[in-house]
C-alpha positions, 0 to 999 in steps of 0.5 A: 383096596387098590392104592391107586384107584379112582371111581366112577364119580371121580372119573366122570368129572373132567375137571378132576381127571384131565390134570391127572396124567399117567406115564409108562416107559420102557428102557429103550426111551419110548413112552406112553403119556396122557391123562387118566381118561385117555384125553391128550392135553399136551403135545407130548402126549401119545399112545406110542412116543419113541426116540428115533435117533436116525432122524434127530435127538427128539422123541416122536409121537407115532400113534397119538391115541386109539378110539374104542367103540363098542357096537350092540344091536347096531348102536355105537357107543364111543368110549374115547374123549378128545378135546377140540377147538373152543374146549369142546369134548367129543366123544364123551366116553368118560361118562362110561367109565366105571373105574380106573386104577393103575396098581400094576398096569393102567386099567379102565373099566367101562360100562355101557348098558349091559356091557362091561369092558376092561382095557389094560395098557403096558409097554413091552420091556426093551421094545418100542411097542405098546400093548392094550388088552381088551376083555369083555367081562360081561355082555347080554348079546352079541358085541363088536369092538371097533378100534380107530387109530389117530396118527401124528408122525411128528416130533414132540416139539412140533404139531402135524396138520393136514397136508398132501404130503402124508402117505395114505398107503398101508400094507396088510400084515398079520392081523393088521396093517403097517403104515408110514406117513412120511419118508425117514420114519419107521413103519408103524405096525398095528396088529391084533391077537384076533383076526379082524376086518380092517376098513380103510377110510383115510380122513383127517380129524381137525382142531385137536386142542391141548389145554396144557400147551395153551396154559403154558403160552404155546401153540395148542392145536393140531390135526391127526390122520386116521387111516381107517379102523379095525373091527371084530366080534368079542365074546363074554370072557374073551380077551383081545390084545392090540399091539402098536410098535415099529416092528412086526410081531407074531400075533399068536403070541400077543396074549401070552406076552401081555400076561408075562409082561403084566406079571413082572410088574411091581404093584404100585400098592404103596408109596415106596413101590410107586417111587420104585416104579417111577425110578425105573422109568428114568433109565434109558439103554441105547447102543450099549450105553446106560443113561439117566433121563432127567424127566418126562416128557421133554428132558434128556440126560443132563450130567448134573441131574444124572449124578444127583439122581443116581444114588436114589434111583439105584442104590436106595433100591438096592440096585448096585449094578444099575449104578455101576452101569450108568456110572460107566457111561457117565465117567466116559463122558467126563474123561472125554471132557477132561481130555478136550475130546468130543463125545458121542455120548448123549449126556448133556452139560458135562462142562458145568463147573459143579458136575464133577463135584456131584460125581464125587458125591455120587461115588461117596454114596456108593461107598456108603452102600457098599464099602470104601475098598469097593468104591476105591477099587472101582472108582479110585482112579476117577476120583483122583483124576477129577480131583487133580483136574479141578484143583490144577485149574484145568476146567475152563470155569472152575478156579481154585484161589489161594484161599482154597475156595472155588470161583466160577463165572455165572454171569454169561452162562448159568453155572449151577442148577439154578439155570433159567435164562431170559434173552440168553442171560441167566435170570440168577447170575450166581457168580464168584464164590457159590455156596454149594459149589464150595461145600461140595468142593470141601466134601470132595477133597475130604472124601478123596483124601480119606480114601487115598489115605486108607488105600496107599496114598498118604502123601496125596491124602495130606495134600488134599487135607491141607487144601481142604483145611484152607478151604474150610476156614475160608468158607466160614469166613466168606459165607457165614453172616452175622444172622447165622445163615450162609450167603448164596454167593459172593462176588468180588467181596459183595455177598448175595443176602438172599435166603436160598436153599443152596446153603443146606448142602453145607449142613447136609454133606458128610464132610462140612467146614461147619460145626454143629451149632452152625449147621443148626442155625442153617437148618432152623432158617431153612425150616422157617423160611424155605420149607413147604409140604412139597420141598424147599423154596428156591427163595424165601418169601422175605427176599427181594424178588420172590415169585412162587407161582410158576405159571404163564408164558415161557418168559414169565415162567423163566423168571419164576423158576427159581425165585420161590418155587418149591423143589422136592429134591432139595428136601432130601438134602434138608432131611439129611441135614435135619437128622444129622443135627437132631438125630433120633429126636428129628425122626418123627418130624421127617416122617410127618413131612414125607406125607406131603409127597405121598399125597402126590401119588394120586395127583399130577402124574399118578405114582410119581412127582412132578418137576416143581411146585408153586411156593405158596399154597395150594402148592400145585405141581408144575413142569415136567410130569415126572422128575428124576432128582425128586423121585431119587431124593425122596427114595434116598430119604426113605432109605436114611429114615429106615437106617435111622430106625 
């Protein structure tokens, strides 16, 4: 039985299928994303979406979709689905779908009378090229297959509309054509493994409607250009491969390439393998550098997300070399920042005050996965350089006070992961002494001190331990209140009483200024007020300003972003803290909680986890369709649970 399989009765119901999306990527930054019935509902959707650094730092939709038509005895059966203005669908090819599964590659089987056609899609590894294989499983008479491409040639942030500036020219290439709508774009090569007839019939199809954009309060209509269509006979048992990419291929090898690529895919036949496949999708290798994208379809590489995600996306899968490769890129970006020199690396927000602390935490996970000596040999100098940079107040927004605590300014610009803004001002101005920054600071000092003491720097280790001792005592005095939980931040002696999940880091990190009783009190209140089946709420329902539903226009969503929505990545640290407090007796509880994330494998983005969830039932997934920190922390939790067992 297929793990990710949807049958006919499900697939013919658009209310069920349109909210479910699929994502496929290569490691060059290109992706394919759409719904499981191949009806685009976002401006970010497309069959071939590629980064074009020669134009800008955005992804661009070249090939929006490809319509299939089966022809028998002169009768045409359109298998595609498009949504047009006014929630009108045409054609309605979903009614021909017999089943869909994406255990290995997204596979749709259509039945039209006596015709049984299978469609399989995959990305070629490290090439900006998508391959689609059509196999005629059954047919009782001569069958013709027609393929009609819909072109956009636009940024994912924009729309295209009918215009006279779009080029209608095309050039014949081996078993296909190449075309380019606008100057500056690469040619799009559309080729087939079989000789075919291309019928040039240029036209614009107007008023496509993207329901997800309408839901999010954005523009939601565009026009797409169709240069014509490809047509060929297909016999029972025959396979034909369609290729779309930004370079020409030898079509004789397309079938073999597809088979090889398909065989290399790890089946998504269980929860772990789904997450493993999702984890690999966030790797982006360009110009000799290795980045971790924060999420799809619109996020880029953000420093904080990269460091938080890195252990789960690599070490939890036993892929130490991938950690080292990405960290090589990341540390170059950090060193440029510390030197005050500009960096051409595509890592954003390296100047956030907690980023370097998260870097130290990531290296700490590397040490646990390998050894202290290996971590010190590879990253010891970086650890010392970062620690000295921070403790000597060289960071423009990281100030170590005489009590050992770190003070940051979060009023003018968001200083933490709770970074939503409205009118240029942080929605949650977490400023002053911020709880997780100081928990990370204590953990970093103790970890670097421990390694320094072990590997020939005892005096340095002693200095860090003294600073950590001062910070630890101040931490308890400053953050722990009479109700047993931690203030979220303290600004000028005024505490923020909101019950937020950021306190869980103080209980989860390997080095904590809290004793076991204090950790248990934090775990207890987080369990009572913040825990959901989909992660930790960003704010307790009992706290002022609770807003659990991430819906509506941009402004409304900005105000709800961290005011009650649930985040799976926070649950990773919660589970770690829970097991540190309750040890083996807490294992069954954590395993039961993990069921809530496995349920998501057939929802939202099939086989992955979305950015966030509503904080109240039914805990609907929202935001980006696939989010690196969420996938990473659930993978790391699986590793922690396995180690306990």
